[in-house]
N, C-alpha and C positions, 0 to 999 in steps of 0.2 A: 503492499498499498503506500509506502514514504518514498519509494522507487517513482510511482506513478505519479504522488503529489508533484515531487522534484519534475518530472516531468511533465507533467501539465505545467509548470510556474515557466518551466523555460518557454516551452512552447508560448504562453500570456506574452510575454516580454519581448522574445524575437519573431514571431512570428507577424503576418503583414497589416498594418495600422494604420490608414489612408492620412484621418488624422492627423499625423504627428507630421506632416509637411508645416506647420505651419512653424515659420524661424529658422527652416533645415536653408532654404536656397538663398543668397543672396539679395539681398534691399537697399535703397539706393530713396532717400527722397523726394528726387525729382528728374528729373532728367532717363536716360538709355542703362536700364538694368545691363549690370556685367553680361557679357557672354551674349549667345546668340536667343531669339524669344522663343525657342523650340526648348529650352530648359526649365523653363516657365509655362509651357503651356497645360493645358488640361489633359490628363492620362485620355490616351486613345485605346479602346475595349477590340480588340482581336476578336473575329468572329470565332472562333476557337476559344473563345474563352466565354461568350455566350451562354448564360444558365437559361433552359426552355424545361418547360413541363414535361416530367413530374420530379424533374430534380431542382433545386433549390438555392442551395449551397453557393459561395462563394469559393473560384478556387483556391488551393495553397499556396503554387505558383513557388515553390522550394522544396526542389528534387529530394525524391530517399526519403520524404515522407508519408506520413498516410493518418486520418485525422477519424473519428464520425462530425458531422456536420448535419446540426438536421435532421436528424435521422435515416439521414446517407451514409453510406461510406466510402472516401476518397481516396484513392492513391496517385503521388504525383512523380513522374520517370523524369526523367535527365533528358537535354535533347540534343539530336543529334549523335546520340552511341549507338545505333541501330548499324554496328561490326561484325553479329553472328559469332560465331564460332572460331577459334585459335587454330590454324591447322596448318604451324611449323614452319610459317613463309614470314616473311619479311615482305609488307607490299604495302601502297598507300592509294587510299578511294578517293575522290572530289573531295576537294576540302579539307584535308588530312595529307602535312607533309614533315618533313624530317623530324622538327624538331615539335610534332604534337604527335607523334605515331597512334597509331588504334593498333586495339589488343587483338581486335575479331581479323579474320580474315572473309568474310563471304562479301562479293561485291554483289551490290542489282545490277540487273540486266539494265545492256545500254537505250534502249527502246525510250522513249521521251515520258509513257503515263506512269513508269517509274519514278523521275526523275530524283532518283538517289537516295530514294527518303519512303517509301510507299510503305513499305513496315516499322515508323519511328512511333511507338507504342510513347505517346506525351502523357496521356494522363488513364485510369479505370474509377469509372465510378458506379456504384451497385445503389439501390434504393425499391425495398421493398412498396409496393401498391397492396390495396385492396384481394385484384384477382393473380400480381403475376409479381414477380423479380425481373425488376429491372435494370439492363448492363448497360453502361455509353460508359466506349472506348474512341478518346481522339489521338487525332494520331497526325504524324507533322506533314504532311504533304497527300491528298486525294484528289487525282487528275482524270482514274478513271472506278467507276465504285467496283468494280469486280477484280481490281489489280491487288487486291489485301487479303489476306484473311486468318482470324480471331481466333485462336484458340486459349478456353478457361476450363482450366482442372479444378476435379471438387472434390475433399477426400474428408465427406460427410460425419463419421465420430475421430478423424485428425488423432489415427490412429500411429499413419506413415504404414510400414509395412513396404513389399516387394514393389520395387520399380515397375510400373504400366506402362507403355508405351502411348502417347497421344496418337488419336486416328487422324486418320488420311496422310499421310504418306511425312509425318509432321520430321517425323527421323528421330525424335528425341521424348523422355520419361521422365517419372515425377514417382516416388511411392506412396503408394494407398489409395489413387486414385478409384473411384466409384461412379465419377458421372461427370459427362465432362460434353462444352458448349463448344461444339464447330459453327464459327460465323463466317459469311464473308455478305458483298455489300446487296447481293441481291439473296439471302434465304442463312437461311442456317438447319440445327439437327441438334440434338439432344443422344447422347449414348451413354447406354450402362457399360460398366468397365469391369472386369479386363477383358470379357469375352459375352455379354448383353447385345441386347436389341439395339437399335441407332431410328430412330423414331424421327422425324421433318417437322419442324414448327410450322406455328400455322403462316399462312402465306403473311405477306404483309408483317410478322413478325420483327423483324432484321431489313433495316432503311439507314440506309448512308447518305448522308448530308454535306455532300464536296464542298457547299462553299464554307462550314464552319468543320470539315474534316473530322467527324462525328462520326460515328458506327451505330447504333445502337439497336439492342438488343432485349424484346420483352418472349419470359420466359412464362407461361401461366402457371399457376400454382399447379395446377390441376396433371401438369405434365411435371412439373419438381419443384416441392416447398417446404421451407425451412424449417418453417411454426418459427420456435425459437430459439435453434439450438445456437451454434458457435459451427461453421465449416471452416476448412481450411483450403483455400484457394490459390493455384498458380497460376499464373498467362503469359501470353506473348505474340506476337506480331510475326507474321512470314506472309510471300508473296501467294497469290492464288492462282490459279490455270484447271479446267480437268478438272474438277473438283477436287481436286487436291494440292494442299503443299507442294511449290518450286519447291524440290531440294536443289544444293550445292553443285554445281556439276565442276568433277575434275577442270583443275586449272581456270584458265579466263572466262570472264561471264560472254554471252551472247546477245543479240538482241535479244531474246526472251528468255534467257535460261540466268538464272545466279551462279557465281562460281566461286569457286575454294581457294582460288587462290595457288592452289600447290595440285598437281599436274597428277600426284600422286592419289589422290583423295578427295573426296566429295566434302560434305559439309549438312546438316541439318538444314532444314529451310527453312527456321527459325532466327528474324533480326534481331529481335530484342524479344528481352523477359519482363517482368513487373517483378516488385517487391523487391527491390533492391534499396537494404536500409541500411547497406553499410560496405557501397563500392570503395576499397581500399585504394589509396594510392601514395604507395611505396615510392620514395624517392627514385626517379628512371620510366616511371610506367602510371597507368594512372591515367592517364591525360586526356580522357572521355570518359571517364566511370564506368567506365563497362571492363576492369581486367578481371574481375569474379565471373563477369555473366561468359565473359567468351571462353575462359577455362571452363565454367560448365556445359556450354553449348558444343566444347571440341569431346566435353565426357559423353558427349547426347545427351543428357540430364538438364535439369531447371537447377539443380544442386540444393541447396537451404532455400534455396527465393521462394518464397509465399507467404502470405498473411491469412490472422484468422480472421474471420469477421462473424461479431454476434447480431445475430438478428434480434434478440429479447432489447438488448441496448439501441438498436435502429426504432424498433416498434416502440421505443421509451421517449426516442426524438434527443437522442444524446449527440452531445458534442462535447470533443474532447481530444487530443493530441493523443495519438497509441506512438507514432516513434516522431519526435517532435526533432524542430530546428535545433539544430545545436549554432556551437562559435564557427564555423564555416558551412557557407550555406551557399550552394549554385541554384541560386533564384534568375527565373523567369520575367522577361516583364511585352510586354507589348506595343509593338512597335507603331509610328505608321506609316514607316516605309514596307514596300510588299517589292522587290524586283523583281522577283521569280515568287517561283513554289519552286521546293525541293534544294536540294547541294548539284553544283556544279564546277566546273574544271578551273571559271577563270573567276576572275573579284568580281560584285560581289561573291564569294561561295557560297555561302550561306543565307539563303532566300526566307522567306516564308516571312509573316507577322510574330513572331514569340522567336526570342532570343536569350540566349541564356549568359550572363553573367556570375564573377563569382566571387563573394566578399566572408572577409577575418570579420567576425565581430567583434571589439577589444573585451575583455574579460573584467575590465572597468565599468563598461557602459552599463547603464540602469537609465527608465525611462524617466527619471528626474532632475537630469544631465543632461547636453549635449556633445559630443564627439568629433574630431574633428578627423579629414579622408585622407591616406594616401592610395594614389591611383597608381597602379601600378600596372606599366601597356608593355605587353607584349615583345616578343621580337617575330622582324622576319620567319616563316613558317614555323613561327609559335602558336598559343590559343589561352585563351581563360583561365589554364589552370597550367599555366608555366609554370610562375612562383612557386606553389604548390609542389609540386613536383619535382621541380629541378632546384629548386634553393628556397625550401622552407625557413628557412633563416633570415631570408631577407623581410618575410611576414612578419616574424616576432620582431624584429629589432626597428624595422621600419612602419609596422602595425600596433601591433598588440604592445610593446616598450613605452610607444609614444602617444597611448591612450587615443589611437585613430584605427577606424576602420580602414582596413586594407583590401584593395577594389580591384580589379581585372576584370577587363571587358574581353568578350572577340571581335569587337570591330569587323565582323560579317566576316572575316578570312585569313587568312593569315598574311597576306600578303593590301593591306590598305591604305598602310602608310598614315594613318590617321587623320586621313583624306576624305572626301565625298561623300561614300553609306559608312564609311568606319567611324568617318567625324562627328555623322549625324548619331552613331551606337552609341560613342562615348556621351553625348547629352543626357540622349534616354534614359542609358543606364542612371549617370547622375540624377534626372529626377525624379526615376522609380526609387534610390537609394531614399531620396528625399522625402516620399510618400514611404516608407515601411520605418525611416527611424528619422531622432533626434539627432539634428548632423547641426555643428558648427561651422558656420558657413564663413569665418574669418579663421581658420585652421583646413586648409587646405595645398597639398603637399604632391605634387606632380612627377614623375621616376619614369621613367624604361631604361630597357636595356637593347642594343641595339637597334634595330627599327624600333622600338618603344620608346629609347634617346631620340630618337629626330621625333616622334609625335612629344616628347614631352620638348623638344625647342618648338616644334612647330605651335602647337597649343597653347605652350607656357608662351610664346611670343603672339602668337594673334591674339589672345582671350587673356591680357597680363594684368587685367585686377579682379582675376577668381585665385591666382594664386598668391600662398606667402611665401615658396621658397621652389625650387627642381633640382630634379638630379638626374642626370645619365651616365649609365656606362656603357662604353664603345659603340657612343650614338653618333650617327652619320648626320651633319650639320643638314646635306641635302639630301632629297631624294636619292636610293644611290649611292656613285660613289663620284666625290670633290677634291680634287687636287689640283690646289690653286697653282698659279694664278689663271687657270681656266675653268670655261662653263662646269657644273653640276652634271654627270650623266644623264639626268632624267630632265633638264632645262633645269635655267637661273631663276624660275617663280616659284622653284619647289627647296632656292638655297634659305635655309633660316639664316646666317649670314647678311642677310639684308637686313633683315628687320632687329639685328639687338638692339637698337637705339631702345625698343619696348620691354628690354628690359629691367629699367632704373632703377623699379619696383621688386624686383622676384628679381634673389643672389640664386648665381649659378655653383653646381659644383659638379664638375668635367670626367669621368674614371676613363682613361685610353688606355692600350695598348701599344707599345713601343712597334713590335715587332707585328703587329693588328694589319691583318692583309685584308679583309673584306673592308673593314672604315682604315684607313690607312692615313697615318700619324697628318702628315700634309693638315688636311680639313681642320681636326681639332684646335691643331695649332692657329693656323690663322684665325679661329673660335674666335679665341684666349684673347691674339693679340687685338682684337677689334674692340669684344668686352675692355682691355686695357687701356686702349686708347680711347674708350666714350668715359674711362671713369666709375665702368659698372660694377658692382659686386660678383668677381665668377670665378673660380682656384680650377686649376688644372693637373689632374693628380694624374700623374706617367708609371706606368706596370710594365715588368720588363716584358710579359706574358701578349700571349695573341686575341684573339678574338673571344675565346670561352673560356679562359684561366679567372677570370673572376666570378665568374656564375658558381662553374667546380669549383671555391676555394668558399663558397657562399659566407663571405665572412665581410658585414658591414659598417661596421663599430665606426670608422669615419662618417659615414653619412648620418649616419641617428646621431650624430654630436651636431652635425650644420646643421639638421634639420630640424632638430629640435628645438621648440619653443615660437618657433617663426609662425606670422602670423601674416593674412594680408594686407596690405596697407589699405588704408581709408581712402578718402579720395587726399592727393597731394600736391604741395604746391604749383608739380613741375610734369604737366606729360610729354611724353615725348613718344609716337607712334608714328610707324610709320606702313605702310601695307601694302600691297598690288591687286588691284579688280582682279588675275589671272586665278587668285588663286580662292573667290567666293564662287558658293555656286548658289545662285541665288533660288532654284526651282528646289532646292534642297532645305534651305533658309538660313543658307549662310553667309553671312555677307559679311567682314571683318573690316566693320569701320568706325568702331569707335570704341575706346579705354576709359576707365572714371570720368570725367568732366567734358568730353572731348566724345560730339559722334558727326554720323550723317557726313561723314569726310567723301570727298569723291577726288579725284583725278581730273587733270584739263586737259591732260595729253594721254590718251589711250594708246596711241599706236606702241607700239614694241617690239618683240622680240622675246615670245615665254622660253624661249632655250636659252638665250642669248644676251639678253638686254628688255629685260619685261620691262611693262611700264612700271612706274612705281610714285606713291607720294609718302611725303613726310608733315609732320609739323609738330613743332617745337612749342609749346602754351606754357606760360607760365606767370602765376596770379605771384606778388605782393604781397597779398591781405595774409599771408601765413605766418609770417613776420619769420623765415628762414632763407639762410641763401641758396642757391639754385645748386650747387656745386659742393660736394660733399670735402670734407680733407680726406685721403684716401690717402693707402697704407698697400706699398706691395708685402705679397704673400708669398714664402719662401718655402712654408714647410707646412709638414700636416701638423703639430701639434701632436702628436702621439696617435692619430689615428688612425688604424685596422682597416682593411692589410697596407700594411708599410710601402709607400709608394717609394719609386726613383731619385723623381724630382717632383717640386709641385711649384707651378708662377701663378701669380693671379693676383687680386685689387679683392680689398676691402676698405670698409667704410672706418673712420674712427668717431669721426661727431659729424654733423650739419650744424653750424658758426645759425646763429642766430641774423636775424635784420631787421629795420624797421620796418613796422607796417604799412604798407598805404597800399591807397587802392585804385590801383594800377594792374592793366590785363599787357603782356607782352606777347605776340605771334610770330613766328617764324614760320613761313607757308613753302614747299617745295612742290609741286606741278601737284600743287592744288585749286582746284576750283570751289568746292562747297570745303565749308566747317561750321560746325555749331558747337556752341560755348553753352554751359548752364551756370552761371552767374551765382548762382547762390551754391553749390557745390563748391566754386574757386574762390568764395567768402566775399565776394565781392559785393558791395553795396550801393544800390541804381538810387538814394538820396542823399549820397554827398558825389562834389563831387568826384568821378573816377580818369583817368586817364588810360585810353587804349591808344597799343603801338602792333603795326603791320606790316610784319617786311615779307615783300612775295616775292616769289621768283616773274611775275606773270596778274594777271584777272583775278580775283577770288571773290565768290562772297561768304561773307561772316554773318553767322545770326547768332547774340548772344539773348542769352531767356535770362531777361531777368525784372522784377518788376520796378520802375520810375515813375516818377510822380507825376501828378499832370504841369503841363508848363515846361516841362525837358527838353534841353535846347541841347543840341553836340556843335561844337569850333575844335577850329582848325589848328592843329599846336598842341602845347603840350604844358602848356599855365592856367590855370584853374581860373586866374583872371580876367579870360578872354581871349577872344585871335577871330581869326577870319571865318567868317560862318562856313557850315557846309552843308548847306541842302540836298547836292544832288545825291552825294555819295554817303550818310550816312542818315539812315529813314528812322525815323522813333516811335515809339507806340507805348501803350501802359506798360505791351511782355516785355520788352527789350528793346534793342536795336539790329538794327539789319545793315552790314558795314558792305559797300560796294568798292573795295581795297583795290587802288590800278598797280600795277605793277611797279616794284621800288619798297623803299621802307617810309611809309606816313603814320604820324598821328594827329590823334582826336582827344580832347577834354568833350564827356557827358557834363552840365553841370541840371543841378535836381528846379534853378530855376533862374 
C-alpha cells in the first residue's frame, strides 16, 4: 500500500498539469515577447489525441506509463520505437543514424502505404460499457485501413504457464494465454487458446479512423465478459495482409514484405509491443526505448511485457496511476506541423502531429517553486535520447545539480541543424514543457554537442533574450564545415559568426578538440577571435583530442561551474542585434527580427548571395537612461581555473564590471542596412514627459518607430539642445503613442520636447 501511495503521489506531482503554464514563459510589460510567437501560442490538439465516445479520459502523454482514468485503462507507448526483433545484424532504418542506432532490425516494406511507421503502437485504451468491452489502439501512421494488424492476448486467470503462440502467423508467443483478439482495419475475431475455436466479431465491430490513426475494437460481452475480474493483457502491432500478420523475410524488405535485415533468418511480424514500463537505457544502447522489446521479439516472445487490468476498478470509475511518470520522462506533444505522415529518409524524417522529447525533472523540483531549464541539443545523426544514453553524467551535472530541467528535443530528425521544422520543434517542446511544469524563465541555459553546438550558436544568437548562458562542445559555427577565410560549406547565411554581436548579454563557453577533423579548429578559433574583438564574454577551451573524446569522457565540471547562477538578462541598456533574412522562415512562424526592446527589423537591401555574401542588417541601440556605461571593463581569460576536464589551453574574454554613467533621457541608434526598426521606449527606460535626445547614424534611409507616450503639444526639433533648434516637421511625426522618425542617411540628432 505504501508503495502505491508513493507512486500515486509522484504521478500527481509529475503528470501533465496544463494550468502550470502561468508564469512559466518569458513575459514583458510592452512590446514584442522574446522568441517566436509559436512559443506562446495555444496548444494545438492533434487528431490522434482527440477523445471520442465511449472514451473520456485525457491522454497520458508520458511514454511507458499506464493508469486508470475515469473508468478506463490507458497505456502510453513510445513514439518511433517500431523496429521489431533484433536479428543479429547492424542496420539503419529511415530516420535512424549512426549516433542513434535502433536495437530492432525489422524493416518496413518500401511501398508508400506503410510509410515506415504503420505498426507503431502509440496508445492502447480499454473501457467497459454496458454490453461490450471497447478497445482503442492509436497508431503512428494510417494511410491504408487494411495495412495494420493488432493482436491483444489475455490470460484471464493471470496464472502464466506455458508459452502460447499468437494466432494468424504473428510469430511470437506469450505465457498462459487463453483468449486472443485479432483485429485489422476492416474486421476482427476472437480465438480460444491454445487450440479452441475462432469466432468472427460482428460486422462493424472494428473500425479504423484514418484521420485520427485510431482502430476501435468493440467486443460484445456476450462473446467475452470479464465481469469484475482482473485480466492480464499482452498486445502488439504488425502489418496485415491476406488474413495474417506479415512475417519479416530474410534480408532486406521488398515493396510488399518486411525484411529482417539478416539474410540468414527471418523475423516475427510484430513491430511494436505494448506494456513496456521499464525499457532500459544502458550506456551506449536503448536510444529508441526498444532494447528489451527487440530482444524479446528476437526470441519469439513478448517477454515480461504485460499489464493487469482490474475491471472492478474500472467499474468503480477509478482514477490513479499504475506505472507513474518518474524523473526521466519521454514525453509526447502535439505539433501544429505535419510535414508528412510516417518516417522517411530525408529531413524532416519524422512526420506526423505527435513528436517526442526527453526531460529529466530535477530531484528538488516541487509545485511550490519554479525550476530553470538546460536545453541539450543533440548531435548530427543523434536523437532525443543521446545524452541519456551516451553522456548520462552531463544530465546530472548540467541539469539535476543545478536544479534545472534537462531537455533534449528530437528536432524532427538527426540532421535538421535546428533550422526550419527542427527550430519549430525546439519551441513547441519548450511551450509544451511550460504547460506541464512550473518553469523559471529567467534561468534558461542552452547547450549542445557537435550539430547541437551549432544549434546553440544559432538559437542563442538569433533569440538572445531567451537565454542566460550557452555552452557548445565541438560545435561548428556554421552548418557543415567552415575553414576561414573561405565561406561555410552550406552557405554563409548559416554562419553564426556573422551574428556574434547578438551575444552581448549571453556568455558563451566553447569546448573544441585540436585534432577534430569534423569541426576543424580554425572555425572555432575565428569564432572566438570575433567574440574577443567585440569585447564579449566567451571562452574557448581547447583539448588535445578529436570529435568524440569529450562525449566519451563525460566530465562536465567546468561547464557546470560556468553555467551556475546564470540568469537571462532583462531589458539591458544596450541592444546589439544582427540579422539575415535568408535565415527566416515566415511560413513556419520563424522571423528573427527582434531582441529585448528592439523589434520589427527589416533590411534595406535584400540582395545578396546566401552562399557567399548574404543580405545582413545590424542595429546597435543604446539607452542612456540606465546610468550604465555601454562598454564593460574586460579581462583576458587564459585559465580554466581548475575546471574539469582540464584543457590544454584557454582563451577568451570576461567582464570585470560595467561602470556607472550619468542617467540621461537619450537614445542613440546605429543602423547598417536597416530600413525599419521599432524601439520600445518604456523598456528602454525613456520618458516622454521630459526632453529627450535621439540620434540616428545610418548608412541609408530608415524608418524608426519609437513607442512611448508623449504629452499633448510635444514637439520635435533638430539638434541636441533641449533649449530648442530648427523645426523638424518632415522627418519626425509625433503622436501621443510615440514618434516616427524618417531618418536620412548619415548622422542626425533630434530632441523631443514635452511642450
